[in-house]
C-alpha positions as CSV (number, residue, x, y, z in Angstrom):
1,M,16.6,-22.4,89.2
2,S,14.6,-21.3,92.2
3,K,10.8,-21.4,92.2
4,V,10.9,-17.6,92.3
5,H,14.3,-16.6,91.1
6,F,14.0,-12.8,91.1
7,K,11.4,-10.1,91.0
8,I,11.3,-6.9,89.0
9,T,9.4,-4.0,90.3
10,R,8.6,-0.5,89.0
11,E,8.1,2.2,91.7
12,Y,6.9,5.6,90.8
13,I,8.7,8.5,92.4
14,D,6.4,10.9,94.4
15,G,3.4,9.4,92.6
16,N,4.6,10.8,89.2
17,C,3.6,8.4,86.5
18,N,6.3,9.8,84.2
19,D,9.1,9.4,86.7
20,A,9.7,5.8,87.8
21,V,12.6,3.6,88.9
22,V,12.8,-0.1,88.1
23,Y,14.7,-2.5,90.3
24,L,15.5,-6.2,90.5
25,E,15.4,-8.1,93.8
26,D,17.3,-11.4,94.0
27,L,15.3,-14.1,95.6
28,S,17.4,-17.1,94.6
29,Q,19.7,-19.5,96.4
30,N,22.2,-19.9,93.5
31,G,22.4,-16.3,92.3
32,T,21.0,-13.7,89.9
33,F,23.5,-11.7,87.9
34,V,23.1,-8.3,86.3
35,N,25.7,-7.6,83.6
36,K,27.6,-10.7,85.1
37,I,27.7,-9.2,88.6
38,R,26.0,-11.2,91.4
39,V,23.2,-9.3,93.0
40,G,22.9,-11.5,96.2
41,R,19.9,-13.0,97.8
42,G,17.7,-10.3,99.3
43,N,19.6,-7.5,97.6
44,K,18.1,-5.1,95.1
45,I,19.6,-3.3,92.1
46,I,18.3,-0.6,89.9
47,L,17.9,-1.8,86.3
48,E,18.8,0.3,83.3
49,S,17.8,-0.3,79.8
50,N,19.8,-3.1,78.1
51,D,21.0,-4.6,81.4
52,I,21.7,-8.4,80.9
53,I,20.2,-10.7,83.5
54,S,21.8,-14.2,84.0
55,L,20.6,-17.0,86.2
56,A,22.7,-19.4,88.4
57,Q,25.9,-18.5,86.5
58,P,27.1,-15.2,84.8
59,I,27.3,-17.0,81.4
60,V,23.7,-18.2,81.5
61,T,22.2,-15.0,80.1
62,V,18.5,-15.4,79.9
63,Y,16.9,-11.9,79.8
64,V,17.7,-8.4,78.5
65,F,15.8,-5.7,80.5
66,M,14.7,-3.0,78.1
67,S,12.8,0.1,79.0
68,T,10.7,1.2,76.1
69,G,10.2,4.5,77.9
70,A,13.9,5.2,77.8
71,F,13.6,5.6,74.0
72,E,10.5,7.7,73.8
73,S,12.6,10.8,73.4
74,N,14.6,9.4,70.5
75,D,14.4,10.8,67.0
76,L,12.6,7.8,65.4
77,P,9.8,8.8,63.0
78,P,6.3,8.3,64.5
79,E,5.5,5.3,62.2
80,L,8.6,3.4,63.5
81,K,8.3,4.6,67.1
82,S,4.8,3.1,67.3
83,K,6.0,-0.3,66.0
84,Y,9.4,-0.8,67.5
85,A,11.4,-0.4,70.7
86,V,15.1,0.3,70.2
87,S,17.7,-1.7,72.1
88,R,21.5,-1.9,72.0
89,K,23.8,-0.9,69.1
90,L,24.9,-3.9,67.0
91,G,27.5,-2.1,64.9
92,S,28.3,0.9,62.8
93,G,30.2,1.7,59.7
94,A,30.6,4.3,57.0
95,C,27.1,3.9,55.8
96,G,25.3,4.1,59.1
97,E,24.6,2.6,62.5
98,V,22.8,-0.7,63.2
99,K,20.7,-1.3,66.3
100,L,18.7,-4.1,67.7
101,V,14.9,-3.4,67.7
102,F,11.9,-5.3,69.0
103,S,8.5,-5.1,67.5
104,K,6.0,-3.9,70.1
105,V,3.5,-6.5,68.9
106,G,4.9,-10.0,69.1
107,C,8.3,-8.9,70.4
108,K,10.2,-10.1,67.3
109,K,13.8,-9.0,66.9
110,F,15.1,-7.1,63.9
111,A,18.1,-5.0,63.0
112,M,17.5,-1.4,62.2
113,K,20.0,0.5,60.0
114,T,19.9,4.3,60.3
115,I,21.6,6.2,57.5
116,M,22.0,9.9,58.2
117,K,21.5,12.2,55.2
118,M,23.7,15.1,54.4
119,G,23.1,18.3,56.4
120,G,23.5,21.8,55.2
121,T,25.5,23.0,52.2
122,N,28.5,23.9,54.4
123,E,29.0,20.3,55.5
124,Q,31.6,18.3,53.7
125,K,30.0,16.1,51.0
126,N,30.1,12.5,51.9
127,S,29.0,10.3,48.9
128,L,27.9,7.5,51.3
129,N,25.4,9.9,52.8
130,D,24.1,11.1,49.4
131,P,20.3,10.6,49.5
132,E,20.3,9.2,45.9
133,K,22.9,6.5,46.9
134,I,20.9,5.7,50.0
135,M,17.8,5.1,48.0
136,N,19.8,3.0,45.6
137,E,20.5,0.6,48.4
138,V,16.9,0.6,49.4
139,K,15.7,-0.2,45.8
140,I,18.2,-3.0,45.6
141,L,17.1,-4.5,48.9
142,K,13.4,-4.3,47.9
143,A,14.1,-6.0,44.6
144,L,16.0,-8.9,46.0
145,K,14.3,-12.2,47.1
146,H,16.8,-14.9,47.9
147,P,17.3,-17.1,51.0
148,C,20.9,-16.1,51.2
149,I,20.4,-12.4,51.0
150,I,19.3,-10.3,53.9
151,R,15.5,-9.5,53.8
152,M,14.2,-6.0,54.3
153,E,11.1,-5.7,56.5
154,E,10.4,-2.0,55.8
155,I,11.9,1.3,55.0
156,V,11.1,4.8,56.2
157,D,12.6,7.8,54.6
158,N,12.4,11.3,56.1
159,P,14.4,14.5,55.6
160,R,16.9,13.6,58.4
161,A,17.6,10.0,57.8
162,V,16.6,6.7,56.1
163,Y,15.6,3.9,58.5
164,I,15.8,0.3,57.1
165,V,14.4,-2.5,59.2
166,L,16.1,-5.8,58.3
167,E,15.9,-9.4,59.5
168,L,18.2,-10.1,62.4
169,M,21.0,-12.7,62.0
170,E,21.7,-14.0,65.5
171,G,25.0,-15.6,64.6
172,G,26.7,-12.3,63.8
173,E,29.4,-11.6,61.1
174,L,31.5,-14.2,59.4
175,F,34.4,-12.0,60.3
176,E,33.8,-12.5,64.0
177,R,33.3,-16.2,63.6
178,I,36.7,-16.6,61.9
179,K,38.3,-14.3,64.5
180,S,36.8,-16.4,67.4
181,K,37.7,-19.8,66.0
182,G,41.1,-18.9,64.5
183,R,40.0,-20.5,61.2
184,L,37.1,-22.6,60.0
185,S,37.3,-26.2,59.2
186,E,37.1,-27.0,55.5
187,K,33.7,-28.7,55.9
188,F,32.0,-25.8,57.6
189,A,33.8,-23.2,55.5
190,K,32.4,-25.0,52.4
191,I,28.8,-24.8,53.7
192,I,29.0,-21.1,54.3
193,F,30.9,-20.3,51.1
194,Y,28.5,-22.3,48.9
195,Q,25.6,-20.2,50.2
196,V,27.5,-17.0,49.5
197,V,28.2,-18.2,46.0
198,L,24.5,-18.9,45.4
199,A,23.7,-15.4,46.6
200,V,26.3,-13.8,44.3
201,S,25.2,-15.9,41.4
202,Y,21.7,-14.6,41.9
203,L,22.9,-11.0,42.1
204,H,24.9,-11.3,38.9
205,D,21.8,-12.9,37.2
206,S,19.9,-9.8,38.3
207,G,22.4,-7.4,36.8
208,I,23.8,-6.5,40.2
209,T,27.5,-6.4,41.3
210,H,28.0,-6.2,45.1
211,R,31.5,-4.7,44.9
212,D,32.1,-4.8,48.7
213,L,32.1,-8.5,49.5
214,K,34.0,-9.2,52.7
215,P,33.5,-11.3,55.9
216,E,31.9,-8.4,57.7
217,N,29.1,-8.3,55.1
218,I,28.3,-12.0,55.4
219,L,25.9,-12.7,58.3
220,L,25.2,-16.0,60.0
221,A,21.8,-17.1,61.4
222,S,23.1,-19.0,64.4
223,N,26.2,-19.9,66.4
224,S,26.1,-23.4,65.0
225,D,28.7,-24.6,62.5
226,I,26.0,-25.6,60.1
227,T,24.1,-22.4,59.7
228,L,22.3,-20.2,57.2
229,A,24.6,-17.5,55.7
230,K,23.3,-14.3,54.1
231,V,25.0,-11.5,52.1
232,S,24.3,-8.0,53.3
233,D,25.1,-4.3,52.8
234,F,24.5,-3.3,49.3
235,G,25.4,0.4,49.9
236,L,28.1,0.3,47.4
237,S,26.3,-1.7,44.8
238,K,25.1,-0.5,41.4
239,L,22.4,-1.9,39.1
240,V,23.8,-2.5,35.7
241,D,22.6,-4.2,32.5
242,A,24.5,-6.9,30.8
243,Q,26.4,-4.5,28.5
244,T,27.2,-1.8,31.0
245,M,30.6,-1.7,32.7
246,M,31.0,0.0,36.0
247,K,33.4,2.9,36.4
248,T,33.1,3.7,40.1
249,F,35.9,3.0,42.5
250,C,34.8,1.6,45.8
251,G,35.3,-1.4,48.1
252,T,37.5,-2.5,50.9
253,P,41.2,-2.5,49.9
254,M,42.0,-6.0,51.3
255,Y,39.2,-7.6,49.3
256,V,39.2,-5.3,46.2
257,A,40.0,-6.7,42.8
258,P,43.3,-5.8,41.1
259,E,41.7,-4.3,38.0
260,I,40.0,-1.7,40.2
261,L,43.3,-0.7,41.7
262,S,45.2,-0.8,38.4
263,S,42.8,1.8,36.9
264,I,42.5,3.8,40.1
265,G,38.8,3.1,39.8
266,R,38.5,5.0,36.5
267,G,38.6,2.1,34.1
268,S,35.9,-0.4,33.2
269,Y,35.4,-3.5,35.2
270,T,32.8,-6.2,35.4
271,N,31.1,-8.3,38.0
272,Q,34.3,-10.5,38.0
273,V,35.4,-8.2,40.8
274,D,33.0,-10.1,43.1
275,V,34.7,-13.4,42.2
276,W,38.1,-12.0,43.3
277,S,36.6,-10.9,46.6
278,L,35.1,-14.4,47.1
279,G,38.6,-15.8,46.6
280,V,40.0,-13.6,49.4
281,I,37.1,-14.5,51.6
282,L,37.6,-18.3,51.1
283,Y,41.4,-17.8,51.8
284,A,40.5,-16.0,55.1
285,C,38.0,-18.7,56.1
286,L,40.4,-21.6,55.7
287,S,43.5,-20.0,57.1
288,G,42.2,-17.4,59.6
289,S,44.5,-14.8,57.8
290,V,44.4,-12.6,54.7
291,P,46.5,-13.2,51.7
292,F,48.2,-9.8,51.6
293,N,50.5,-8.2,54.1
294,C,49.8,-4.6,55.0
295,A,53.0,-4.4,57.0
296,D,55.3,-5.4,54.2
297,K,57.7,-2.5,53.6
298,R,59.2,-3.9,50.4
299,I,55.9,-3.9,48.4
300,S,52.7,-1.9,49.1
301,L,49.4,-3.6,49.7
302,Q,48.0,-2.3,46.4
303,E,51.0,-3.6,44.5
304,Q,50.6,-7.0,46.2
305,I,47.0,-7.2,45.0
306,K,47.7,-5.8,41.5
307,R,50.4,-8.4,41.0
308,G,48.6,-11.3,42.7
309,Y,51.4,-11.6,45.1
310,Y,50.2,-14.2,47.7
311,T,51.2,-17.6,48.9
312,F,49.7,-20.6,50.8
313,P,52.0,-21.1,53.8
314,S,52.0,-24.7,55.1
315,S,51.5,-23.5,58.6
316,K,48.1,-22.0,57.6
317,F,47.1,-24.4,54.7
318,G,48.6,-27.7,55.7
319,H,45.2,-29.1,56.4
320,V,43.5,-27.7,53.3
321,S,42.7,-29.9,50.3
322,D,44.2,-29.3,46.9
323,K,40.7,-28.8,45.4
324,A,40.1,-25.8,47.8
325,L,43.5,-24.3,46.9
326,D,42.8,-24.7,43.2
327,L,39.5,-22.8,43.6
328,I,41.1,-20.0,45.5
329,K,43.8,-19.7,42.8
330,R,41.2,-19.6,40.0
331,M,39.2,-16.9,41.8
332,M,42.3,-14.9,42.7
333,T,43.6,-14.7,39.1
334,V,44.7,-11.2,38.3
335,N,43.4,-11.1,34.8
336,P,39.6,-10.9,35.1
337,K,39.2,-12.5,31.6
338,K,41.1,-15.6,32.8
339,R,39.5,-15.6,36.2
340,I,36.8,-18.2,36.9
341,T,33.2,-16.9,36.6
342,I,30.6,-17.3,39.3
343,K,28.9,-20.0,37.3
344,Q,32.1,-21.9,37.0
345,V,32.7,-21.5,40.8
346,L,29.3,-23.3,41.3
347,L,30.6,-26.2,39.1
348,H,34.1,-26.4,40.6
349,Q,35.1,-29.8,42.0
350,W,35.4,-28.5,45.5
351,L,31.7,-27.7,45.6
352,Q,30.6,-31.0,43.9
353,D,30.0,-32.5,47.2
354,R,26.7,-34.4,47.9
355,E,27.0,-34.0,51.7
356,L,27.4,-30.2,51.3
357,R,24.5,-29.9,48.9
358,D,22.2,-31.9,51.2
359,A,23.2,-29.8,54.3
360,V,22.6,-26.6,52.4
361,D,19.3,-27.9,50.9
362,I,18.0,-28.5,54.4
363,L,19.0,-25.0,55.6
364,L,17.4,-23.3,52.6
365,S,14.2,-25.5,52.7
366,K,13.7,-24.4,56.4
367,E,14.2,-20.8,55.4
368,N,11.8,-21.1,52.6
369,D,9.2,-22.7,54.8
370,E,9.5,-19.8,57.2
371,N,9.6,-17.0,54.6
372,M,7.7,-18.1,51.5
373,A,9.0,-16.2,48.5
374,P,6.3,-14.0,46.9
375,S,4.8,-14.9,43.6
376,G,6.7,-13.8,40.5
377,V,10.1,-14.8,41.9
378,S,11.9,-17.2,39.5
379,D,11.4,-20.9,40.4
380,I,15.1,-21.3,40.4
381,Y,15.2,-19.4,43.7
382,Q,12.4,-21.1,45.6
383,C,15.0,-22.9,47.7
384,K,14.0,-26.5,47.0
385,S,16.6,-29.0,46.5
386,E,15.8,-29.9,42.9
387,Q,15.7,-26.2,42.0
388,Y,19.2,-25.6,43.2
389,H,20.4,-28.5,41.2
390,G,18.6,-26.9,38.3
391,L,20.6,-23.8,38.8
392,V,23.8,-25.8,38.5
393,K,22.5,-27.5,35.4
394,R,21.7,-24.1,33.8
395,A,25.2,-22.8,34.7
396,R,26.6,-25.8,32.9
397,L,24.6,-25.0,29.8
398,E,25.7,-21.4,29.9
399,I,29.3,-22.3,30.1
């Protein structure tokens, strides 16, 4: 890098403090790049909010220029506008839009989910924008304290929308990781999957069924293969007690359990639906593909799922161990009563791996050191090695 690589200057137009232009001047020998385009030594370029600045090479992204003033006219509630500067969009879905935000004090990064509420009575009713359902997600997030579940920083509810500020997972979605790599090695798939199982076990112990588990809802802390994984998006969850069955049809078709499809969502089903979804997720991690074929004209996607019509082609699973295949089969068993439970998943031979446990223990211990769980949380979830082994012992007793 040059001693002075580039300079950013703000110039006010006609002395107007509310009207300014910001530009970058390249002073380097080996190049400054804005949005991967070389500026050129001695040249200037006007910067716009969210422009990405790279040094020496386009891929060496070092800075994101963000104008807090560019967002002063946004519709954020005052209590959020005073604390956060909004940056680029990270993603969007049926439940809302997610943007990167920075705290104005400390410049820490978070993800902010905005869920718009229903408008007037003339608008078509959208159950996902029902205020009661929105607050259900919020209550669930507030109640959950686990290192493998996304942590909520704060929540602001106003007549227009609900704003949820969440911890940011820099590694992105598991879906994107699988897509970029083609498939995950069995070793690293196991590390991610085990953490997800711990999270789902915690949810089930808390009387919560996620109901929408899929790779898009599993977020990774970093781009490393050995990384913390967290379950997110409880917009379709429902708190139930041990005796209550759920009678709501929801979920992503590719990952939804056959008993939901067989009853068209009107029958009773249990938290075993999450175990089926975990089976599909593990199948996708290890093969880079999904077990059911949407394009098959002979049999519909729903029928494939209801019948458990899937195979393990050698071209996709030739490298996968028999223990991993056995676990997938046990999780993707059509009859929920014969399907392996989440506690039995924890005790399955494929996960009885000392190297795996040690790697995950280190990840969870680091997370625990950075985000100490508040008092009142069960000791089983304090993220220390011996406590996670205690969880497995307890599962063994329950079985």
